[in-house]
MARBA-117627 format. One record per residue: x, y, z of N, C-alpha, C in turn; residue in one letter. Coordinates in steps of 0.05 Angstrom, whole numbers, padded with zeros to 5 digits, always signed. Each point is the difference from the previous one (the first is absolute). Layout:
% MARBA-117627
XYZXYZXYZa;...
***
This chain:
% MARBA-117627
+01623-00064-02859-00006-00017-00023+00009-00029+00006m;-00016-00019-00010+00007-00028+00003+00025-00007-00017l;+00018-00015+00012+00024-00009-00015-00009-00019-00023a;+00017-00001-00020-00006-00018-00023+00000-00029+00010r;-00022-00015-00007-00002-00028+00007-00010-00015-00025v;+00008-00025-00002-00009-00015-00023-00028-00011+00004r;-00016+00002-00021-00027-00010+00001-00004-00022-00021l;-00014-00021+00008-00008-00021-00019-00030+00000-00003s;-00010+00004-00024-00028-00003-00005-00005-00029-00009v;-00017-00014+00015-00005-00029-00005-00028-00004-00010i;-00002-00012-00023-00026-00005-00013-00004-00030-00005i;-00016-00013+00017-00006-00028-00005-00020-00003-00024p;+00004-00019-00017-00017-00001-00024-00004-00029-00008v;-00025-00005-00009-00006-00026-00011-00019+00004-00024y;+00010-00004-00023-00016+00003-00025-00015+00027-00002n;+00016+00022+00004-00011+00027-00001+00017+00018-00017e;+00010-00012-00023+00018+00015-00017-00012+00026-00010a;-00026+00000-00005-00013+00024-00011-00002+00023+00019d;+00003-00005+00026-00002+00022+00020+00027+00009+00011q;+00021-00014-00007+00026+00006+00013+00011+00027-00008l;-00002+00007-00025+00013+00025-00010-00010+00024+00015a;-00026+00001+00005-00012+00023+00014+00009+00001+00029e;+00000-00023+00013+00009-00001+00028+00029+00009+00002t;+00017-00010-00018+00029+00007+00000+00003+00030-00005i;-00016+00010-00019+00002+00029-00007-00006+00017+00024r;-00022-00006+00014-00008+00017+00023+00020-00002+00023s;+00011-00024+00004+00020-00004+00021+00025+00016-00006a;+00008-00001-00026+00023+00015-00009-00003+00030+00005t;-00024+00011-00008-00005+00028+00004+00000+00008+00029e;-00011-00018+00017+00000+00006+00029+00028+00001+00011a;+00018-00018-00009+00028-00001+00009+00014+00026-00009v;-00004+00008-00025+00015+00022-00011-00008+00027+00011l;-00023+00001+00014-00009+00024+00013+00016+00005+00026e;+00013-00021+00010+00014+00002+00026+00029+00007-00004t;+00013+00007+00022+00029+00004+00000+00014-00023+00013t;-00011-00010+00023+00013-00021+00015-00003-00028-00012s;-00021-00005-00015-00005-00027-00011+00007-00003-00029f;+00015+00019-00012+00005-00002-00028+00019-00023-00007r;+00016-00009+00019+00016-00024-00004-00018-00024+00004e;-00015-00007-00020-00021-00020+00003+00002-00022-00022a;-00015-00021+00005-00002-00022-00019-00029-00010+00001e;-00008-00013-00021-00027-00013-00001+00005-00029-00003i;-00011-00016+00018+00003-00029-00001-00028-00012-00005v;-00003-00013-00023-00025-00013-00007+00003-00029+00007v;-00016-00009+00019+00001-00028+00009-00021-00016-00016a;+00010-00014-00020-00018-00014-00019-00006-00028+00011d;-00025-00003+00008-00009-00025+00013-00008-00022-00020d;+00020-00007-00017-00005-00022-00019-00020+00008-00022g;+00000+00025-00008-00019+00009-00021+00004-00015-00026s;-00021-00003-00016+00002-00013-00026-00007+00019-00022t;-00004+00026+00007-00008+00020-00021+00023+00019-00007d;+00024-00006+00009+00022+00017-00007+00002+00025+00018g;-00010-00002+00025+00001+00023+00018+00028+00009+00006s;+00019-00019+00003+00028+00007+00005+00012+00016-00023g;-00006-00009-00024+00011+00014-00024-00013+00028-00002s;-00026+00002+00006-00014+00025-00001+00012+00020+00020a;+00008-00010+00023+00012+00017+00020+00027+00011-00010a;+00016-00017-00012+00026+00009-00009-00002+00019-00024l;-00023-00003-00015-00004+00017-00023-00011+00028+00007a;-00010+00003+00025-00012+00026+00007+00022+00021+00001a;-00005+00022-00014+00019+00022-00001-00001+00015+00026a;+00023+00002+00014+00001+00013+00026+00028+00010+00006t;+00001+00022+00015+00026+00011+00009+00010-00014+00025k;-00016-00017+00012+00008-00016+00023+00005-00028-00010v;+00023-00012+00006+00006-00027-00010-00020-00021+00010p;-00007-00019-00018-00019-00021+00006+00014-00027+00000v;-00005-00016+00020+00010-00027+00001-00024-00019+00004r;+00003-00025-00008-00021-00020+00003+00010-00022+00018v;-00014-00005+00022+00005-00023+00017-00020-00022-00009a;+00010-00021-00012-00017-00020-00013-00005-00024+00018q;-00025-00005+00006-00008-00025+00013-00006-00021-00021l;+00010-00025+00002-00004-00019-00022-00029-00009-00004p;-00015+00000+00022-00029-00008-00001-00016+00019+00016t;-00026+00000-00005-00019+00017+00015-00003-00011+00029n;+00010+00016+00019-00001-00008+00028-00018+00018+00017k;-00010+00022-00012-00017+00018+00015+00014+00026+00007g;-00017+00020+00006+00011+00027+00003+00019+00002+00024k;-00005-00015+00022+00018+00002+00022+00029-00008-00008f;+00003-00022-00014+00026-00008-00009+00012+00019-00020f;-00016+00011-00018+00010+00020-00019+00010+00024+00015a;-00015+00010+00019+00008+00024+00015+00026-00006+00015r;+00001-00023+00013+00024-00008+00015+00025-00002-00018a;-00004-00011-00025+00022-00002-00019+00010+00028-00008a;-00019+00018-00004+00007+00028-00007+00016+00013+00023g;-00008-00005+00024+00014+00011+00023+00028-00011+00003l;+00003-00026-00006+00026-00013+00002+00019+00011-00022e;-00012+00005-00024+00017+00010-00022+00006+00030+00002a;-00016+00015+00015+00003+00029+00002+00026+00007+00014a;+00009+00024-00006+00025+00010+00012-00004+00025+00016q;-00024+00010+00001-00005+00026+00013-00003-00003+00030g;+00006+00023+00013-00005+00001+00029-00029+00002+00006e;-00015+00014-00018-00029+00002+00002-00012-00014-00025y;-00025-00009+00003-00014-00011-00023-00028+00013-00002v;-00009+00001-00025-00028+00008-00006-00012-00024-00014l;-00020-00013+00014-00014-00022-00013-00024+00012-00015l;-00002-00008-00025-00022+00010-00017-00011-00023-00017v;-00026-00003+00001-00013-00021-00017-00004+00011-00028d;-00002-00019-00019-00006+00008-00028-00029+00010+00000t;-00006+00018-00019-00026+00012-00001-00003+00024+00019g;+00022+00007+00013+00000+00022+00019+00020+00021-00009v;-00008+00025+00002+00019+00022-00006+00004+00017+00025t;+00025+00008+00004+00007+00017+00023-00007+00029-00006v;-00015+00012+00017-00008+00028-00004+00024+00019+00002v;+00001+00019-00018+00023+00019+00000+00003+00013+00027a;+00025+00002+00008+00007+00013+00026+00000-00018+00024g;-00008-00026-00004-00003-00018+00023+00027-00006+00013g;+00020-00008-00016+00026-00006+00012+00014+00025+00010l;-00005+00022-00013+00012+00025+00009-00011+00007+00028r;-00026-00005+00005-00012+00005+00026+00013-00018+00021y;+00005-00026-00006+00013-00017+00019+00028+00010+00006i;+00014+00008-00021+00027+00011+00002+00000+00023+00021e;-00018+00018-00003-00001+00023+00018-00007-00009+00029d;-00019-00019+00002-00008-00009+00027+00023-00015+00014e;+00015-00016-00015+00022-00014+00011+00022+00020+00010l;+00004+00021-00015+00019+00020+00008-00007+00013+00026a;-00026+00004+00005-00010+00012+00025+00000-00020+00023d;-00007-00026-00007-00003-00020+00021+00010-00027-00011d;+00025-00007+00005+00011-00025-00011-00014-00025+00009p;-00015+00001+00022-00015-00024+00009-00025-00005-00017s;-00009+00020-00015-00024-00004-00016+00008-00012-00027a;+00008-00025+00000+00011-00012-00024-00016-00023-00012e;-00024-00005+00011-00018-00020-00011-00026+00014-00008v;-00007-00004-00026-00022+00015-00011-00018-00019-00017w;-00026+00002+00006-00021-00013-00016-00013+00021-00017n;-00001-00003-00026-00010+00020-00018-00031+00004+00004a;-00008+00024-00002-00029+00007-00002-00009-00009-00028h;-00020-00017-00002-00008-00011-00026-00024+00015-00011t;+00003+00009-00025-00021+00014-00015-00009-00018-00022i;-00025-00006-00002-00011-00017-00021-00010+00017-00023m;+00005-00008-00024-00009+00015-00023-00029-00009-00005e;-00019+00017+00008-00028-00008+00001-00017+00009-00023t;+00009+00020-00015-00016+00012-00022-00009-00021-00020a;-00026-00004-00001-00011-00020-00019+00006-00029+00007g;+00009-00005+00025+00008-00027+00008-00016-00008+00024r;-00023-00014-00003-00016-00008+00023+00015-00018+00019p;+00017-00018-00010+00015-00017+00018+00019+00016+00018i;+00013+00020-00012+00018+00017+00016-00017+00016+00020a;-00024+00008-00007-00017+00015+00018-00008-00019+00024q;-00006-00025-00006-00006-00019+00021+00023-00002+00019f;+00024-00004-00010+00023-00003+00018+00006+00025+00016w;-00005+00023-00012+00005+00026+00014-00019+00002+00024t;-00026-00006-00005-00020+00003+00022+00007-00020+00022v;+00005-00025-00007+00006-00020+00021+00025+00007+00016t;+00020+00010-00014+00025+00008+00014-00006+00024+00019q;-00015+00019-00010-00005+00024+00016-00016-00007+00025d;-00019-00020-00002-00016-00008+00023+00016-00017+00019i;+00015-00019-00011+00016-00019+00017+00021+00015+00016a;+00012+00021-00011+00021+00015+00013-00008+00029+00004f;-00024+00003+00010-00012+00027+00003+00017+00018+00018a;+00014-00011+00019+00015+00017+00019+00020+00017-00016d;+00012-00011-00020+00019+00015-00017-00013+00011-00024y;-00016-00015-00014-00011+00008-00026-00019+00023+00001q;-00013+00004+00023-00019+00022+00003+00014+00027-00002a;+00025+00001+00009+00015+00025+00000+00029-00007-00003d;+00009-00007-00025+00027-00009-00003+00020+00022+00006p;+00019-00006+00017+00021+00018+00007+00023-00015+00013k;+00023+00012+00002+00023-00013+00011-00007-00014+00026r;+00006-00026+00002-00005-00016+00024+00020-00023+00001a;-00001-00014+00022+00016-00024+00002-00015-00021+00016s;+00006-00025-00004-00013-00021+00015+00019-00022+00008y;-00005-00013+00022+00014-00023+00010-00018-00023+00001g;+00007-00021+00015-00016-00024+00001-00028+00005+00012i;-00001+00019+00020-00026+00005+00013-00021+00011-00019a;+00009+00015-00020-00019+00013-00019+00000-00015-00027e;+00013-00022-00002+00006-00013-00025-00024-00004-00018f;-00022-00011+00012-00024-00007-00016-00016+00024-00008d;+00008+00024+00009-00017+00024-00005+00013+00019-00022r;+00022-00009-00011+00013+00016-00021+00004-00017-00025f;-00003+00012-00023+00006-00014-00025+00030-00008-00001p;+00005-00024-00010+00028-00008-00002+00002-00021-00023k;+00025-00002-00010+00005-00019-00021+00026+00006-00013g;+00012-00019-00014+00025+00004-00014-00005+00010-00028t;-00024+00008-00006-00006+00013-00026+00020+00022-00006t;+00006+00016+00020+00021+00021-00002+00009+00005+00029c;+00024-00010+00006+00010-00001+00028+00029+00007+00001f;+00008+00017+00018+00028+00009+00002+00011-00007+00027f;+00025-00009+00000+00013-00006+00026+00028-00009-00003g;+00014-00004+00022+00028-00010-00001+00000-00029-00011p;+00018-00005-00018+00002-00027-00012+00003-00022+00022r;+00018+00005+00019+00006-00020+00020-00025-00006+00017q;-00016+00020+00006-00024-00005+00015-00019-00018-00015l;-00003+00005-00026-00018-00016-00016+00011-00029-00004l;+00027-00002-00002+00012-00027-00001-00006-00015+00026l;+00003+00013+00023-00005-00013+00025-00029-00008+00002d;-00018+00017-00010-00028-00006+00001-00006-00025-00017s;+00012-00002-00024-00003-00023-00017+00010-00026+00014c;+00023+00003+00014+00011-00023+00013-00018-00010+00023a;-00016+00018+00012-00017-00007+00022-00028-00007-00010s;-00005+00000-00026-00027-00003-00011-00011-00028+00007f;-00025+00000+00009-00014-00025+00005-00028+00002-00013t;-00010-00023-00007-00027-00001-00013-00015-00024+00011s;-00026+00002+00000-00016-00024+00007+00001-00021-00022a;+00007+00008-00024+00000-00018-00023+00028-00011-00005y;+00001-00026-00007+00025-00012-00008+00010+00011-00026a;-00018+00004-00019+00007+00012-00026-00003+00030+00002d;+00022+00014-00001-00001+00029+00005-00013+00016-00023l;-00006-00014-00022-00015+00014-00021-00028+00006+00009r;-00010-00013+00021-00026+00005+00011+00000+00020+00023h;+00024+00007+00009+00002+00017+00024-00006+00029-00006s;-00007+00014+00021-00001+00030-00002+00029+00010+00001s;+00011+00004-00023+00029+00003-00003+00011+00026+00012d;-00017+00020+00005+00011+00025+00010-00011+00007+00028d;-00023-00009+00008-00011+00008+00026+00018-00008+00023t;+00009-00026-00001+00018-00009+00021+00027+00015+00000a;+00010+00006-00023+00025+00015-00002-00003+00027+00014l;-00021+00014-00006-00004+00027+00011-00007-00001+00029i;-00016-00021+00008-00006-00003+00028+00026-00004+00017r;+00018-00016-00010+00026-00004+00014+00015+00027+00003w;+00000+00016-00021+00013+00026+00001-00014+00018+00020i;-00027+00000+00000-00015+00018+00017+00004-00007+00030a;+00008-00025+00006+00006-00007+00027+00027+00012+00010e;+00016+00010-00019+00027+00009+00006+00004+00030-00007r;-00014+00010-00020+00004+00027-00009-00027+00013-00005r;-00002+00026+00004-00023+00015-00009+00000+00002-00030r;-00022-00004-00013-00003+00002-00029-00013+00026-00006i;+00013+00016-00017-00010+00026-00008-00019-00002-00024q;-00019+00018-00001-00018+00002-00023-00008+00029-00003i;-00001+00010-00025-00008+00027-00005-00009+00003-00029a;-00019+00017-00006-00009+00004-00028+00022+00009-00019p;+00021+00012+00011+00021+00010-00017+00017-00022-00012e;+00001-00023+00014+00013-00024-00012-00022-00018-00009f;-00006+00001-00026-00024-00014-00010+00007-00015-00025a;-00018-00019-00007+00002-00015-00025-00028-00002-00012c;-00001-00003-00026-00025-00004-00014-00002-00030-00008i;-00022-00012+00008-00005-00028-00005-00024-00002-00019y;+00004-00016-00021-00021-00004-00020-00010-00029+00001r;-00022-00005+00015-00010-00027+00002-00012-00009-00026p;-00004-00026-00003-00011-00011-00024-00028+00012-00006t;-00007+00001-00025-00027+00008-00008-00016-00023-00009s;+00011-00025+00003-00014-00024-00010-00014-00014+00023s;-00026-00006-00004-00015-00014+00021+00011-00027+00007l;+00008-00017-00019+00012-00026+00007+00026+00004+00017p;+00016+00020-00007+00025+00005+00015-00007+00010+00028a;-00021+00017+00002-00009+00010+00026-00009-00023+00018f;-00015-00019-00012-00010-00023+00016+00023-00018+00008f;+00020-00004-00017+00023-00016+00007+00016+00013+00023r;+00002+00027-00002+00014+00015+00021-00015-00003+00026h;-00026+00001+00000-00016-00004+00024+00006-00027+00013a;+00002-00021-00017+00006-00026+00011+00027-00001+00013i;+00020+00012-00014+00027+00001+00011+00000+00015+00027v;-00014+00022+00001-00001+00015+00026-00013-00017+00022r;-00020-00016-00008-00013-00018+00019+00020-00021+00010g;+00016-00011-00017+00020-00020+00008+00021+00013+00019i;+00007+00025-00006+00020+00014+00017-00012+00006+00028h;-00026+00003+00002-00012+00011+00024+00007-00016+00025f;-00003-00027+00000+00007-00016+00024+00030+00003+00007p;+00017+00005-00020+00028+00003+00006+00006+00028+00011d;-00013+00020-00010+00005+00027+00008-00009+00006+00028s;-00023-00012+00008-00012+00008+00026-00005-00024+00018f;+00019-00019+00000-00002-00023+00017+00008+00006+00029r;+00011+00024+00004+00008+00008+00027-00025+00009+00015d;-00006-00012+00023-00025+00007+00015-00001+00029+00008p;+00023+00014+00000+00000+00029+00008-00011+00017-00023s;-00002-00010-00024-00009+00016-00023-00030+00006+00003s;-00008+00023-00007-00029+00007+00001-00016-00015-00020r;+00013-00013-00020-00014-00016-00020-00002-00029+00007f;+00013-00008+00023+00001-00029+00007-00028-00011+00006f;-00015+00013+00017-00026-00010+00008-00019-00001-00024v;-00002+00021-00017-00017-00002-00024+00008-00023-00018p;+00026-00005-00002+00010-00022-00017-00010-00027+00011m;+00002-00003+00026-00008-00026+00012-00030-00003-00003v;-00016+00021+00004-00029-00002-00002-00009-00005-00029l;+00016+00009-00019-00007-00003-00028-00007-00029-00007f;+00016-00019+00010-00004-00028-00009-00026-00012+00009y;-00008+00001+00025-00027-00011+00007-00023+00015-00013p;+00003+00027-00002-00021+00016-00011-00004-00007-00030v;+00022-00001-00015-00002-00006-00028-00010-00028-00005s;+00009-00019+00017-00010-00028-00002-00030-00001+00004a;-00010+00015+00020-00029+00001+00005-00015+00012-00024a;+00012+00020-00013-00013+00012-00023-00002-00020-00023i;+00021-00015-00004+00000-00020-00021-00022-00022+00005v;-00001-00009+00025-00020-00020+00007-00028+00011-00004l;-00004+00025+00009-00027+00012-00004-00007+00003-00029a;+00021+00006-00017-00005+00004-00028-00007-00026-00014s;+00011-00022+00010-00007-00027-00011-00029-00006+00005l;-00010+00009+00023-00028-00005+00007-00019+00019-00015r;+00009+00025-00001-00017+00021-00013+00019+00016-00018r;+00001-00006-00026+00018+00013-00018-00001+00030-00001p;-00022+00012+00009-00003+00029-00001+00019+00014+00020i;+00009-00016+00020+00016+00012+00022+00026+00013-00011v;+00014-00015-00017+00027+00010-00010-00003+00026-00015a;-00017+00002-00021-00002+00025-00014-00010+00023+00018p;-00018-00006+00019-00010+00020+00019+00023+00011+00017a;+00017-00018+00010+00022+00010+00016+00020+00016-00016i;+00006-00009-00024+00018+00015-00017-00011+00027-00007l;-00026+00002-00006-00012+00026-00004+00002+00017+00024a;-00003-00012+00024+00003+00014+00025+00029+00011+00004g;+00019-00016-00009+00028+00009+00002+00004+00025-00017v;-00011+00000-00024+00002+00024-00017-00014+00024+00012g;-00023-00004+00011-00015+00022+00012+00014+00011+00025l;+00010-00018+00017+00014+00010+00024+00025+00015-00008v;+00015-00011-00020+00024+00014-00009-00006+00027-00011g;-00022+00002-00015-00008+00026-00011-00008+00019+00022a;-00014-00010+00020-00009+00017+00022+00024+00011+00016a;+00020-00017+00004+00024+00008+00014+00015+00022-00017v;+00001-00005-00026+00013+00020-00017-00015+00027+00000a;-00026-00001+00000-00016+00025+00002+00005+00014+00026v;+00001-00016+00022+00004+00011+00027+00028+00013+00002a;+00019-00009-00017+00027+00011+00001+00003+00022-00021n;-00022+00009-00012+00001+00023-00018+00012-00006-00027g;-00002-00024-00010+00012-00007-00025-00017+00010-00024r;+00013+00004-00023-00014+00008-00024-00019-00022-00010r;-00019+00008-00017-00019-00019-00010+00013-00023-00015a;+00020+00006-00016+00014-00021-00016+00014-00020+00019s;+00011+00010+00023+00013-00018+00019-00020-00017+00014e;-00023+00011+00007-00021-00015+00013-00009-00022-00019v;-00004+00006-00025-00008-00020-00020+00021-00022-00003a;+00025+00008+00000+00022-00020-00003-00001-00020+00024a;-00003+00011+00024-00001-00018+00024-00025-00018-00001v;-00023+00011-00008-00024-00016-00001+00002-00022-00021a;+00012+00005-00022+00002-00020-00022+00022-00020+00005k;+00023+00009+00010+00023-00017+00002+00003-00014+00027l;-00014+00012+00021+00002-00012+00026-00008-00029+00002g;-00023-00008-00012-00008-00028+00001+00020-00018-00014p;+00011+00009-00023+00020-00017-00015+00025-00003+00017l;+00008+00022+00013+00024-00002+00016-00005-00018+00024y;-00023+00002+00013-00006-00016+00023+00001-00030-00007a;-00011-00007-00023+00001-00029-00008+00029-00008-00004v;+00015+00016-00015+00028-00008-00005+00017-00001+00025g;-00003+00020+00017+00015+00000+00025-00008-00024+00018h;-00026-00005+00001-00009-00023+00016+00011-00027-00011g;-00001-00003-00026+00011-00025-00012+00030-00002+00007l;+00014+00023-00001+00028+00000+00006+00006-00008+00029g;-00017+00010+00018+00004-00007+00028-00004-00030+00005m;-00020-00011-00013-00005-00029+00003+00023-00016-00013w;+00009+00010-00023+00023-00014-00013+00024+00002+00018r;+00005+00023+00013+00022+00002+00018-00002-00020+00023g;-00024-00003+00011-00004-00019+00022+00005-00029-00010l;-00008-00006-00024+00005-00026-00012+00030-00005-00003a;+00014+00020-00009+00030-00002-00004+00013-00005+00027i;-00009+00015+00021+00012-00004+00026-00005-00028+00011l;-00025-00011-00005-00006-00027+00009+00017-00020-00015a;+00004+00004-00026+00017-00017-00016+00029+00000+00010r;+00010+00025+00005+00027+00002+00010+00004-00015+00027d;-00021+00002+00017+00003-00013+00026+00000-00030-00003k;-00016-00011-00019-00001-00028-00004+00027-00011-00011m;+00013+00017-00016+00026-00008-00012+00023+00003+00019r;-00003+00015+00021+00022+00006+00018+00008-00025+00016a;
***
């Protein structure tokens, strides 16, 4: 059996008071299922919220003590997560985003695995999206399953290092590891952007860890993620992902580097062609939807998932593309100011 160790659950938050109670509840239940992690705390890193997120965290009824690490102004999720890590007192940490619930038995599974193999101490949660009646969640599920087909096609206990990094799902949505390792990763964090609010706040962190430790993933350690059901929020999220893309995959060794570089001249050519013949843009967007649907069909997806990809694919493509161009503009501005 694993010896008792202190665990800190860290939840970065910015104006998400309405979702905090459920996230805190699920984290508390996951902790109380274990034996080794019962000496735990929950640290809510409030990134300058104006909706009372800090007060909502303290008001959440829980058997695990809750503390708030307060940032005076909104500085972005990287700084909020780093502040939570600095304030935490645990040997291990569980990073959890708001809007995410930890699946029952997840921490207990890690506890058992650590007892068998103490080196298996870094874990990326298997993410389950709540898709019932949610076309946007269905869209994200299909794209995730295709992008990381090596794992998603047959989810089972696996691990990855830097060589396999781009072929496995990863993120700090729900991530477990030694606090000191994550602190060291934050200290080594670099971004292409001067303003870290534009940065891919977790990809670089996890990439740094993957260069030094194997990262474990298994369906038994899972979380449920509920993406927005609002089209405007979906479009804004696509733009943000587009801004993150040049930061996430700027390393030439990434399998996404060449497609990223090619995107700019190809998209510029499409815009120029559309200025000459306005029918070009809607025709290409329709093609994006049809190709996405065809890929979904080829991967054996349900009819509702195929429809979600066909309808939302063009909207996502526009948002992501705008974000990538905005990211390039920000990089050019940063270089001029340097």
